[in-house]
TORBARO-135737 format. One record per residue: z, x, y of N, C-alpha, C in turn. Coordinates in steps of 0.001 Angstrom, whole numbers, plus 500000, padded with zeros to 6 digits. Layout:
<lolos>
ZXYZXYZXY
...
</lolos>
This chain:
<lolos>
499998500634499017499479499862499811500028500803501317
500839501996501327500843503159502403499294503550503191
498413503013502294497084503568502618496512502702503582
496957501211503537496521500258504393496720500473505931
498160501542506084498598501340507077498369502851507581
498031503042509593497856503777509951499626504295510574
499936505803510285501190506041510838501439505907512436
502561505477512788502804505751514269502022504181514778
501625503530514352501053502477515406501082501029515110
501087500512516299502356499202515954500728498049516327
500854497145515652500202496129516101500765494651516634
502145495366517541502210493977517897502095493414518895
501198494424520167500573493749521375499664492596520637
498882492980519565497898491505518870498430490378518377
500055490358518437500197488886518099500785488114519179
500566486928519348500780485998520073502109485713519729
502988485883521001504965486016521068504664484744520979
503891483350521085504308482165520982504403481749519332
503527482213518639503372482286517074503841482651516269
504394483861516859505862485198516084506723484292515598
507719483429516180508533483020515263508637482161514127
506782481206514634506736480449513174506301481234512040
505594482359512454504817483115511093506272483873510693
507339484289511344508387484998510925509139483811510025
509325483015510871509493481705509368509038481222508228
507371481512508035506542481336507039506775482178506188
506819483606506692507003484603506055508303484787505348
509562484568505669510763484161505258510713482968504103
509797481939503983509686480951503219509099481190502103
508147482118502366506738482471501688507844483446500691
508523484085500685509349485178500118510236485159499125
510839483725499994512004483059498883511242481715497783
510134481791497841509303481471497026509314482262495776
508912483159496573508173484771495691510013485350494376
510805485489495266512368485793495001512409484567493695
512235483559493875512814482563492595511572482039491535
510418483041491905509596482595490867509601484068490373
509775485029491222509682486406490141511272486549489637
512404486256489987513689486573489833513755488065490345
515364487934490593516232488982491285515904490389490900
515121490456489650514950491568488590513847493024489602
512499491643490113511749492034490417511724492777492032
513143492440492316513084492852493766514219493582494075
514585494618493302515627495273493268515909496208494103
514616497320494676514672498048495810513969497592496757
514045498655497678513240498195498983511513498574498712
511370499428497923509968499705497577509254497965496908
510034497680495944509509496537495299509608495390496070
510476495397497017510274494234497517509510494120499487
509032495259499132508037495729500272506346495649499029
506174496031497993505305495336497473504773494667497538
506165493232497040505273491917496818505131491416498363
505817491718499421505729491194500864504242491113500974
504009492358500995502617493018501471501650492394500477
501572492269499122500785491807498348500370490344498339
501619489852498464501568488218498251502061487393499815
502599488281500620503070487368501730502147488061503177
502122488651503229501729489357504891500454489036505328
500362488086506146498986487556506657498299488653506859
496620488034506635496026488842506735495051487988508166
493877488765508690493675489011510052493103487193509938
493459486182511159492691485015510859492423484114509881
494182483889509317493673483499507998493103482085508158
492234481295507504491626479786507723492607479140507326
492474477786508555493534476359508412494160476040506886
492617476011506205492764475201504885493375475754503894
493420477400503981494097478459502883495377478083503008
495891477911504379497136477809504427497655476414503971
496669475429504521497013473997504032497535473975502252
496112474460501606496279474706500246497496475415499928
498047476578500624498989477373499909500227475950500373
500769475756501140501741474784501870501985474076500513
500844473555499837501038472008499008501317473139497912
500606474156497628501518474586496047502642475135496057
503286475630497229504633475994497435505563474981497849
505252474136498237506061472886498086506148472019496511
505270472604495803504959472069494041505618472906493127
505899474219493732506459475204492887507877474957493073
508159474431494167509809473927494510510327472818493480
509219471913493403509755470586492451509772470679490986
508694471787490564508777472093489546509296473798488479
509462474422489879510246476023489485509285476653488641
507742476897489396506536477003488581505543476451488983
504533477700489080503110477439489844501972477175488643
501223476005488805500011475548488472498797476296489589
497669476649488446496531476752489725495895475614490087
495139475426490873494013474588491142492628474934490498
492338473498490343492504472386490852493321471323489945
493807472603488590494655471568487397496004470716488144
496414471499489417497639471358490097497663470081490412
495996469281490889496205467732490969496549466686490175
496539466549489335497377465934488217498513466583487138
499286467511488359500226467658487408501644466476488186
502908466630487397504075465576488085504291466156489712
504355465245490469505191465997491828504240466267492841
502800466284492083501899466527493444501914465503494439
501797464175494096501668463415494974502925463619496234
504270464471495928504817464421496677505014465549497460
504686466905497201504122468336497292502666467574498592
501918467331498462500821467074499179501383466081500161
501939465111500359502693464299501465503543465135502220
504711465968501734505436466837502370504337467301503508
503458468633502607502617469577503103501957469059504271
501531467963504197500066467134505041501127466452506567
502165466195505913503010465345507307503173466175508217
503968467600507521504818468464508093503911469415509414
502263469029508292501307469556509257500832469358510186
500839467827510445500891466963511399501651467114512367
503312467234512125503785467187513133504198468612513600
503597469706512627503580470974513913502035470795514503
501201470430513849499542470268515154500117470097516367
501119468505516604501290467942517761502112468976518343
502902469255517725503926470384518875502958471246519630
502069472189518422501169472685519103500578472564520357
500273471030520435499303470561521109500325470255522528
501617470023522687502103469505523418502889468502523388
502331467711522492502492466016522020503780465943521353
504273465148520924505317464706520055505295463257519118
505002463973518213505037462493516706505976462942515733
506922461237515338507947461154514175507129461871513040
508231462307512353507664462712510796507598461313510187
506030461429509606505427460494509105504789459444509780
504446459734510797503039459278511622502252460154511117
500557459349510893499548459975510594499679459833508817
500960459100508270500804458687506590499541458346505783
498980457251506864498056456511505967496865457588505831
496458458560506902495437459235506703495595460654505483
496874460659505485497576461552504464497287461025502934
497855459865503139497405459246501932496343459185501102
494944458534502200493843458451501766493304459532501481
493589460964502276492996462183501903493537462377500399
494769462089500222495285462980498750494632462054497681
494406460511497961494053459892497110492162460180496805
491624460582497692490102461055497150490576462312496691
491353463430496489491356464556495831491632464188494656
492528463139494413492671462901492887491866462264492474
491154461274493098489747461067492387488743461425492099
488800463034492409487522463834492567487123464180490839
485822464177490660485408464526489158485436465986488964
486514466411488915486931468029488554485916468691487534
486166467731486606485621468445485402484093468666485085
483393468526486016481938468159485929481221469290487043
481826469481487810480947470577488984481284471732489381
482360471823488881483073473090489279483299474475488670
482116475160488720482707476348487343483416477524488582
482884477171489658483602478623490467484940477631491719
485807478812491711486801477962492500486013478036493845
485330478838494702484854478727495895484036477671495960
483649477179495029482684476350495592483257474667495190
484397474690494568485803473843494843486034473484496163
486545475010496943486844474605498108486323474403499096
484413474552499177483670474768500016483346472660500038
483554472089498864483532470660499046484775470047499675
485931470657499156487551469636499127487973470246501069
487728471255501190488315471580503110487431470488503495
486222470928503650485431469692504644485901468597504480
486295467812503110487091466503503156488102466283503457
489029467556503610490283467248503807490713467517505284
489422467890505907489591467893507324489756469364508133
489949470117506835490580471581506968489359472527507493
489670473384508325488563474644508650488807475323507625
487245475209507046486963477105506828487122478108507397
486802479481507158486839480785507854485286480693508773
484996481138509882483762481917510487483162482339509281
482063481723508702480693482731507821480261483794507884
480426484157509124479279484989509753480318486308509492
481633486552509814482449487608510045482678488020508308
482704489485508535482605490414507346483601489541506556
483638490030504873484611489513504177485890490422504817
486901489551504462488331490552504254488765491420503474
489523492671503368489415493596502547490359492987501557
489799493050500432490185492590498778491287493888498308
492528494208498937493404495248498809494790494788498733
494547493646498921496363493034498209495604491470497396
496360490869496642496104489455496225496232488405497742
496805488439498573496686487369499729494857488057500225
494718489396500814493357489651501186492160488768499745
492555488980498565491604487960497545491838486842498175
492531486244498098492575484708498527491489484099499563
491696485060500654491075485244501955489937485262501859
489383485930500943488450486532500668487294485343500096
488184484446498798487572483605498189487320481900499653
488086482176500223487482480695501225486742481563502000
486586482740502358485697483367502959484192482756502215
484187482870500977482933482886500096482940481168499958
483788480413500450483841479110500125482907478961501397
483602479318502497482815479020503810481416479314503486
480518480518503754479489480654503235478785479590502547
479268479004501461478609478585500281478554477033500933
479465476607502207478948475381502593478012475509503636
477929477108504503477261477019505455475738476968504651
475577477427503034474396477598502691473834476254502617
474486475169502103474258473723501668473806473710502822
474461473480504042474107472859505339472687473634505868
472739474631505380471167475421505578470083474913505050
470046474758503747469672474600502940468783472565503353
469839472182503755469204470829504229468112470517505382
468449471482505826467615472014507786466292472301507501
466444473769506376465183474510506418464374473999505129
464593473561504331463577473159503340463193471674503349
463850470809503872463743469050504347464002468471503453
464618469094502434464757468167501509466512467712501664
466282466129501237467848465834501136468761466710500234
469629467318500316470052467885499473471240467208499331
471353466241498253472568465407498033474312465871498645
474533465440499580476151465977500035477182466301498902
477904466825499081479220466776498069479872465782497762
480043464791499218480448463592499166480144462382500069
479090461311499619478165460645500747479369459792500987
478513458775502049479892457806502592480211456785501058
479284456577500578479530455633499552480518456272498237
479979457292498034481144458125497359482371457994497706
482669458331499170484100458860499837484432457143499777
483948456118499701484742454812499572484634454510497938
484051454897497416484037454769496098485561455529495408
485977457215496057486854457681495736488349456915495974
488340456005497229489344455144497464489307453827496895
488255453722496452488797452349495591489136452427493836
488431453898493741489499454290492694490358454268492737
491474454377493433492765454768493429493538453330493043
492548452406493167493628451126493072493841450821491369
493070451371491087493079451111489031493784452609488666
493816453443489561494902454605489141495715454574488030
495739454833487065496420454660486211497170453569485545
496173452723485779496532451446485695496786450993483768
498046451110483378498232450873481794498050452548481322
497724453199481868497259454557481183498310455348480693
498381455435479131499312456002478454499344457058478728
498243457923479040498304459261479236499310460093480549
499261459111481592499960459340482604500943459948482327
501647461077482322502666461703482523503876460675483270
505417460682482152506379460261483178506217461915483953
506932460701485173507371462131486500509120462213485958
509046463211486155510697464074486051511396463736487494
512864463334487134513486463331488185513919464048489059
513480464500490189513943465693490710515379465707491121
515855466736490894517326466939490872517491468178492084
518603468098492830519412469470493731520190469591492521
520446471210492653521825471715492123523053471349492605
524243471917492509525285471322492694525325471900494239
525429472960494412525220473770495780524116473071496873
523166472533496775522149471916497334522736470668497999
523460469771496786523766468819496620524666468374497680
525668469619497466526761469506498308526578469885499901
525444470727500180524859470388501399524487470066502293
523669468802501576522845467734502032524236466796501898
525104466958501430526290465870501683527131466266502808
527057467507503625527513468026504648529176468124504166
529582468363502753530785468299502804531381469521502221
532665469300502545533767471249501793534346469687500429
534985470503499362535929470006498379537175471048498505
538237470335498159539291471307497387540101470650495466
540282471222495651541097471039494103542394471442494086
543424470588494063544456471704493834545346470780493276
546234471741492627547395471589491196548731472077492124
549614470819492508550748471014493209551775470699492471
553195470825492742554528470567492881555006470056493841
555520468938494228556229468433495055557912467214494858
558617468261495791559936467310495527559905466799496868
560854465041496828561079464774498217562060463964498308
562917463945499245564189463242499228564747462937500703
563750462308501114563912462476502937563076463425503526
562995464388503175562026465719503649561351465955502059
559831465929502321559216467119501457558846468104501660
558686469027500438558436470099500673557671470584499675
556383471206500250555647471562498266554486472875498305
554336473176497064553498474531497968551800474409496531
550925474607497246550028474093496587548793475348496250
548226475457495080546826476665495219545795475486495047
544577476066496361543722475034496584542374476480495699
541435475467495137540275476326494723539445475238495848
538615475850496836537929475296497904536168475499497812
535471474750497913534126475135498218533312474078498824
532504474344499453531546473436500093530281473984501466
529731473287501892528989473131503169529984473749504494
529520474470504989529937475198506935529032474983507805
527949474913507478526941474941508583525763475204508299
524545474430509042523146474568509135522596475625509905
521957476463509708520944477348510165519438477110509937
519310476535511085517769475888510951517483475149509411
516813475036508309516752474941506960517866474961506228
518273476525506676519730477098505623520571476508505740
521601476673504534522832476254504744523782477260504482
524849477083505262525800478227504734527013477884504042
527278478047502476527643477526501339528611478829500977
530012477813501139531348479207501162532440478437500234
532672479408499303533650479324498338535341480362497930
536108479763497557536894480727497559538606479650496764
539588480853497208540898480519496350541689480293497881
542669479368498016543473479106499233545190479150498842
545962479652499507547148479097498827547684478434500364
548753477220499942548670475656500903550185475726500817
551468475852501994552492475139502092552464473955502978
553558472947502745553382471911503520554732471165503553
554915470734504688556772470139505387556384469133505856
556910468194505576556970466596506267558452465680505917
558207464921506361559220463337506367558767462697505251
559290462433504044559205461531503187559853459841503285
559577459169503030560231457728503091560752457302501409
560342458225500583560584457838499406561936459123498514
562014459210496953562820460034496562562067460293495076
561628461450494560561336461813493440560379463290493432
559957463264492180559746464834491812558464464571490636
557025464863491538555825464680490746555100466145490966
554287466673489715552928467257489889551806466587489960
551357466861491080549891466326491611548253466828490766
547377466644490854546349466965490940545396466112492178
545068466997492935544297466176494426542798466921493780
541827465860494955540672466382495729540397465858496559
540561466916497596539978466760498661538583466666499320
538061466233500296537185466340500766537018466401502648
536304467371503124536447467734504754535069468257504923
535091467832506258533720467796507418533003469151506865
533820470240506776533396471247506410534516472455505696
533950473499505215534583474313504791535969475053505360
535615475521506796536587476087507460537425475099508112
537550473805508083538566472948508080539946472659507565
539299473606505929540746473574504810541380474244505244
540947475215506322541882476761506638542426476326508018
544071477492508298544633477373509139545840475551509174
546260475224510436547185473931510748546381472673510350
547014472116510195546559470564509727547785469343509363
547794468050509866548699467006509914547890466258509023
548870465725507705548841464604507289549384463269506980
548719462277506679549913460780506406549342460254505415
550071459655504514549457459014503002550853458541502372
550586458258501354551361458097500409550961457979498886
552050457442497479551447457402496052552743456868495605
552124456343494630553050455557493766553220456725491804
554206456680491648554330457726490201555032457104489381
554540456253488370555475456113487321554746456497486027
555475457836485484554645458487484869553161458957484850
552166458017485221551231458176485767551586458364487542
550663458838488005550702458995489377549099458646490366
549488457823492021548190457420492377548108457033493459
547540457964494737547838458085495984546638459175496726
547165459036498254546217459947498605546519460090500282
545844460306501174546296461140502779544868461122503042
545167460722504167544020461475505542544683462686506295
543985463803506990544697464514507242543407464701508628
543938465385509825543817465389510625544422466462511642
543878466613512974544322467658514087545436467583514330
545856465988514699547279465780514885547773465143514174
548753464606514332549303463765513448549289462306513253
549180461748514637548737460826515386547372461109516735
546448460004516475545261460225517406544801461776517369
544599462548516360543524463663516280542622463259515760
541637463836515308540384463943514581540590464102513421
540062463314512481540230463234511226539148464336510449
539728464935509388538826466284509230538825466189507639
539345465157506948539582465035505823540680463877505003
540401464141503507540940462870502870541393463750501542
542416463058500923542495463404499525542830462579498751
542292462456497425542755461613496166543903462162495238
544637461701495268545915462419494235545968461079492973
546560462011492121546536461677490886547722463081489934
548062462340488761549106463182488208550115462540487229
551483463065487194552657462669486379553757462829487255
554747462149487006555697462155487677556682460529487735
557624460599488529558572459112488667558956459161490211
558932457771491080559014458076492243558040457514493415
558626456621494581557627456231495243557240456920496117
556461457628497334556155458085498132555325457757499358
555553457933500583555513457639501557556008458354503069
554469459207503553555058459981504644554202460969505183
554625461594506024553906462274506968553847463803507362
553736464799508041553910466375507957552737467139508626
552946468219508453551610469287508248551922470463507254
550622470777506912550534471909505828549684473140506634
550072474357506242548873475485506314548661476570505200
547305476270505515546369477017504383546133478487504901
546021479525503871545634480168504252544524481096503294
543797481919504031542438482256502481543645483777501911
542770482870500343542988484328499325542061485049499127
541032484506498830539480484812498493538713484348498970
537555484693499562536256483621500251534975484384499839
534189483673499402532737484258499280531738483335499934
530453483670500422529822482894501007528255483517500787
527574482029500205526061482365500106525447481361501364
524335481985501301523148481138502152522460480125501183
522097479160501147521081478437500347519738478174500992
518923478682500679517446479127501590516721477794501316
516181477045502337515445476107502688515413474339501976
516713474190502251517461472991501678517119471940502480
517449471917503713517521470979504371516070469719504022
514842470586503949513898469816504054514138468660502903
514445469457501783514666469150500310516063467809499926
517177467485501057517936466546501079516917464891501430
518016464389500110517481462877500184517719462545501755
517383461097502012517744460784503630518054459701503209
519192459914503240520124458329503023520277457956501600
519974458632500802520215457702499749519285456684498890
519350456091498443518971454914497552518869453822498748
517588452828498847517943451989499934516457451302499878
516303450216500805514801449488501454514389450097502558
513051450059502865512825450309504797513202448956505085
513427449206506732513691448145507451513097447043507789
511776447108507360510746445757507117510733445126505925
511566445394504858511851444730503603512489443163504046
511952442202503420512516441176503344513458440087502494
514151439210502781515202438904502013515127437493502205
515614436676500731515533434892500886516848434782501279
517317434133502207518394433547502295518576432017502389
519607430913502343519418429345502181518827429266503296
518613429760504349518245429529505543516696429743505979
516216430648504809515015430953504974514911432665504680
513483432834504922513538434257505235513854435294505788
514606436502505766515411437170506889514580438684506845
514681439514507985514899440922507666515790441900506694
515609442915506378517073442965506068517675443852506684
517117444223507569517722445037509082518838444167509649
518292443045509452519075441825510456520872441339509339
520670441933508434521509440910507429523329441746508246
523837441140507649525230441317508057526128440712507149
527617441790506297528432441470505282528946439906505665
528695439266504292528714437582504747527940437023504215
527039437446505059525794436472504383525015436809502761
524457435744502550523861435144501349522553435207501305
522017436145500444520970436219500118520202436054498352
519330436089498211518944435356496510518970436441495971
519618436302494418519837437427493603519906436843492632
520090437687490948520248437491489766521489437465489001
522004436666488545523366437146488175523558437564486312
524136437948485480523916438629484677523426437996483352
523409436524483485522583435655482688520857435407482838
520897435957484204519350436153484444519159434750485567
520142434111486013520338433332486555519901433310488028
519023432615488743519198432958490489520149432078491179
520647432856491657521680432277492498521920432795494231
522442432602495257522440432851496489523846433649496327
524193435146496663525016435436496582525484436604498099
526733436553498146527595437002499176527111438786499381
526652439357500202526871440423500896528420441314501167
528847442172500320530479442677500922530556443764501147
529271445200501206529205446090502032527874446576502262
527400447662503214526497448177503262526916449803502313
525805449986502004526043451626501440524918452228502490
524049451879503088523414452770504304523021451269505123
522646451799506503522503450479507255522002451747508111
520544452421508285520116453475509299518648453076510279
518886452559511246517565451926511718516579452974512173
516634454020512676515806455155512904515807456191511822
516474456347510670515700457280509602514386456952509156
513905458220508724512425458162507719512844458431506683
512026458313505209512396458610503932511134458037503391
510979458834502439509853458445501554509990457586500491
509374455805500176509627455581499258508638455095497896
508890454798497042507916454323495948507330452878496248
506087452646496421505680451700496722504832450600495499
505604449718495082505211449260493545504191448266494041
503080448129493416502353446514493724502368446214492281
503027444710492084502706443800491160501809443160490967
501754442338489814500293441613490050500864440431488472
501028439258488936501304437929487784500224438196486755
500947437517485637499952437541483955498944437072484546
498588436189485129497493435223485302496755436074485972
497100436867486768496392437277488100496359437367489570
496724435673489877496771434995491095497272435747492158
498541435767491560499874436177492808499890437751492900
500648438203493683500887439707493933502032439945494864
502849441013494595503553441566495159503977442961495301
504646443251496798505104444706496962506031445183497387
506867446271496870508143446156497091508280448273497124
508959448411498360509172449480498742510265449932498445
510712451206497651512160451606497507512075453075497479
513553453553497777513595454758497580513696455290496161
513140456287495934512855457133494235513919456562493459
514956457041493793516352456955493406516876455868493396
516270454757493631517283453193493361516667452646492257
517417451945491522517683451401490407517071450298490615
516129449818489700515325448512489540515338448219488056
515359446810487713514883446328486442513638446254485782
513511446956484430511897446693483935512139447073482810
510933446615482039510239446752480769509120447379480315
509067448242479548507936448756478916506383447427478754
507180446735478096506479445834477552506723443847477794
506401443120477904507161441674477925508350441695477561
509376440905478140510515440930477376511310440135478254
512612439606477984513861438977478412514496439695479340
514993438694479907515964439686480817517345440378480516
517456439752479387518743440465478804518206441765477944
516860441615477478516258443178477342515985444160478448
516122443518479486515054444453480568516497446177480560
515549447137481121516506448447481664516502448639482695
517489449164483619517501449601485096517544451065484990
516197451425485786516159452969485620515812452837487283
515348454076487439515109454538489131513691454160489358
513406453897490634512073453444491218511087454382490150
511689455464491062511058456784490551510028456789488494
511054456403487959510065456207486718509708454733486459
509304453954486999508245452922486580506923452913487257
506176452989486154505137453084486195504038452322485783
502856452214486456501402451460485550501533450957484517
501404449633484302501743449202482888503216448887482486
504126449114483129505633448322482937505553447010483542
506916446469483307506698445205484009508113444853484968
508427444114485715509724444346486454509897442676486732
510545442146487060510999440715487937511050440200488741
510041438924489172509879438774490434510375436856490186
510344436670491380510076435279492234508860434691492591
508795433521491706507425433245492202507843432123493611
506874431956494047506627430827495300507236429065494755
507306428969494079508349427853492955509473427988492901
510071428907492863511218429831492487511478429806491415
510828430330490310511102430441489193511185432370489020
511927432400487732512294434309487916510989434388486329
510454435087486949509078435662485958508880436876485978
508172437763484945507663438851484801506272439313485509
506599440335485951504852440659486589504397442083486279
503531442278486552503141443614486007503094444492486982
503195445972486554502594447269487713501182447861487633
500857447483488487499395447908488289499358448830489584
500102449661490256499751450574490834501092451157491227
501533452491491200502857453235492355501789454160493424
502655454139494174502351455240495397503667455511496066
503962457008496576504602457503497510504281457259498878
504815456417499640504806456727501146505860456781501971
505668456975503209506677457360504156507202455979504612
508099455586505351508761454692506275509909454928506452
509684453598507520511434454042508658512367453110508253
513497453158508571514804452489508485514941452685507103
516471452494506662517403452935505463518250451496505193
518026450854504333519141449962504443519292449578502796
520716449419502873521253449150501040522344448325501170
522079446863501309522988446155501047523623445592499670
525157445545499244525742445306497540526078443727498010
525189443159496588525810441706496359527217442009495490
527784440716495540528845440489494314528402440574493130
527541440267492956526552440488491155525689441633491096
525594442643492296525076444112491768523764444249492376
522941442684492211521428442492492002520873441690493293
519798442130493733519342441747494842517700441202494581
517355440366495637515906439936495370515141440340496663
514389441465497033513651441736498147512195441566498117
511339441098499278509995440983499171509687440035497296
510659439283497041510012438390496004510397439338494689
511008440622494823511077441762493635512562441133493121
513233441309492189514070441607491546514846443504491737
515414443647492274516259445141492160517609445111491520
518133446498491543519565446771491679519896446786493106
521355446329493473522044447196494299522508448539494372
522427449261493550522734450299493331521666451364493168
522396452492493604521259453826493561521706454918492901
521443455972493020522143457339492301523070457782492696
524604458732492243525551458654492965526134459762492172
527491459347491718528348460299491383527886460890489885
527136460032489174527411460566487577525739460914487354
525042461102488075523590460814487476523667462389487483
523803463130488095523688464755487296524565464799486190
525601464244485837525953464687484472525409463326483691
524961462478483815524689461487482418523356462042481609
523830461863480563522443462188479790520918460834480048
520126461455479899518579460709480521518683459309479287
519013459365478069519014458142477275520421457214477650
520920457431478382522294456302479079521915456332480080
521061456679480828521080456792482261520829455349482802
520391454687481902520161452981482419521390452545482695
522401452671481857524277452315482175524678452267483610
524068453386484316524746453853485330525197452120486441
523960451717486633524351450890487621525734449752487187
525234449583485950526602448548485439528248449697485841
527756450677485392529306451357485449529379451447487287
528737451821488042528841451794489775529709450250489908
528972449555489355528855448290489324530505447745489478
531593448514488424532649448452487797533648449082488948
533032450120489477533646451184490362534346450511491590
533293449620492110533227449328493395533776447766493370
535269447743492271535940446621492162536647446408493001
537232447674493998538464447318494968537755446961496003
536418447356496566535545446992497665535471444787497463
535076444695495998534989443291496207536321442321495964
537335442924495828539097442504495974539390442256497418
539061443428498143539210443303499416538325441907500176
536690442147500331536104440980500393536783439593500132
537334439755498878537626438084498799538754437628498975
540149439011499512540673438613500437540643438495501900
540206439199502314540024439520503817538539439176504559
537263438723503809536216438716504301535502439686504366
534527439165505718533804440274506073534484441243506963
536050440842507504536873441673508296537096443267507207
537139443097506059537479444239505314536236445207505642
535169444653505577534123445451505760534342446379507030
534221445311508095534606446026509841535357446869509862
536835446488509000537699447747508912537506449275508671
536799448573507665536337450593506508534976450411507446
534508449782508340533027450639508945532073450069507885
532432449362506849530867449715506036530106448422506707
530042447691507482529121446580508082527646446813508724
526776446363508601525607446811509408525685446655511030
525412448124511514525528447950512898524439449058513342
523299449227512511522369449410512749522015451451512407
523339451621512525523222453016512641525063453432511868
525088453147510774525867453314509638526454455010509737
527266455142510311527575456647510106527916456858508836
527648458201508422528266459262507249529793458746506985
530806458702507369531908458773507035532070457088506479
531235456235507129531329454876506450531196454805504830
530054455397504652529635455208503471530631456368502626
530890457433502701532113458191502447533281456997501910
533401456218503047535008455326503161534610454741501635
533281453868501073533099452910500172533390454131499079
532597455035499105533043455983497510534317456170497193
535362456068498318536362456721498000537333455758497765
536929454116498281537579453262497774536931453613496165
536101453464495908535631453479494686536278454629493591
536421456151493963537188456746493730538624456796493314
538956455993494544540910455273494479540517454124493219
539572453520493159539553452557491748539484453335490885
538693454472490533538629454919489134540381455474488393
540813456410489815542011456661489602543085455993489235
542904454884489817543968453486489605543922453425487901
542540453535487602542178452946486114542991454020485438
542604455401485566543265456610485264544527456389484865
545069456204486064546923456041485504547149454855485045
546751453749484616546718452655483953546758453183482550
545550453876482462545548454752481199546359455330480792
546915456494481465548044457213481334549343456425481295
549337455203482195550695454517481650550759453624480385
549652453467480180549646452763478613549788453800477681
549501454931477772549740455720476631550974456229476583
551704456443477889553042456619477971554131455742477122
553511454396477898554231453093477128553986453236475515
552968453498475113552621453207473022553545454293472912
553298455857473306554070456823472969555653456362472759
556429456246473869557713456080473764558035454759473133
557396453850472918556934452446471910557263453203470706
556145453791470267556091454544468614557606455091468282
558159456141469766558894456724469285560437456208469045
560707454814469411561697453758469385561293453144467879
560360453055467764560098452178466513560558453204465256
560093454423465278560043455085464394561877455596464059
562502455358464977563987455705465338564580454528464888
564259453141464765565001452242464395564293451889463452
563139451893462917563035451030461612563515451797460517
563662453183460365564557453650458428565995453291459116
566516453057459934567789452222460086567822450936459598
566919450415459714566650448549459480566932448589458092
565834449550457893565376449482456111566743449796455572
</lolos>
């Protein structure tokens, strides 16, 4: 590589300073991809790092727009699957649609910024969708023996510029140079095709006539309709560190001994990990061990050993002095919780804990704790912000539900409203909304668009929901009791889902196509039955949550029923206090539901789980005591 450079000469004066930051960001991203694909063993030394950087990443002069766009798609796709695929085979691989839409929408956003204008992420989605559909409908196996001929047709179709064919071919000294030379060859082929049309007088058939482009658009309607060869899309899962960063949360895991009798004193060993801050698209993730001593005033008497899980806004919020208010009940098993803030009263809340364990006594009180770092580690999680799901499982703001008073946009619903739903027996009912998991008017997200058709082919329905939102479906015609609840991204053409006809009957409809489309608004109303009818299509109120990453795939259809049970405490509060309970907790629809409100709902579910666990411990203790008593008494009676 050294032969490519002249000693002591700098090319920095040739670099546009306005583009320098963007080029450096792109280089960092590309090297991160290479690091993950090649493995850390390939980049142990500075020489190895520089070799990969120069060969694969360092830009050559005037890289064509089409080359960079194709590269953006390839890199986005490799992040989904963890491996690379060559063109044009990548077009029909799983997650190509997501990768194309991500690259196309980001490209439009960057173009607008370069032009000095501003567009929202998602603008131009129809144009991106049309280009992707045309690309996927191309007859790849008939005409293209050379990759340069393929890009000579594809780049103009995508509206992406090829390089000036009159310029010399870039030096093919590196892999990136070879790639640039490939697109230079594609530009010459495109120019030769155009020249042939002008000089010979023959109307050479263009790569895509207006009629063919129209047919490519029309071909999408039947794409995969009942095609059993279409591969099932794999669920895209973030690892634990990435999920923690996306949640913007830090957690503590504590085991401690507390004695209270008017004054509570305790010492705890804390395992801590979680989000600290964002830097661009990178997340600073920390983990370590802390010691904590607490002193406070207690209104109870008792001794208990507790296991606590804490949820904080950031990792550094755990350290230093903080004040707590909380309580718990112990009768063999313990259940309780605390809120943690910067002041005992009126301060900023920085976290919560949920407590369980064993002991005897009742406790309620407050005080302060001092936490100090015993060991600490830090890692930057690269390029994770763009992977974060936008608000979890939801419906878009333009979705419509049916109420006793008629149709109503989902964005206008409130806790206490009744909407059309389906109970466990498959009967249509109007059911109460008791809280919102999400209500974000201005949020953008990708949605799965399901196009459905009645068996007789006369009626059609369209439903948009996020990929991780659950929906009831059958692979063939089945009854309501036989349906399985799966994430929307696993629904494929040829499957069946449940719809409500204009006559008010529950029937099954055929999925004729699925597409990934961007949309605005994120709304997730929860009904008492756990089901909801949106746009005339039956879906679950639930989406991915705590157990998805741990549940084996063959049992994931049970998750909505499990999540339904975990929210029993929320339903009890609604039955007792009505919509006022949702207002107090902060889980009603105000158009911009904060993350803390969603955490409150999850906290209720976690308390329910811990309460159930305490009941199990209590039952085990009671059975153990009864068995011991029986074995002591029975011999004497005999």
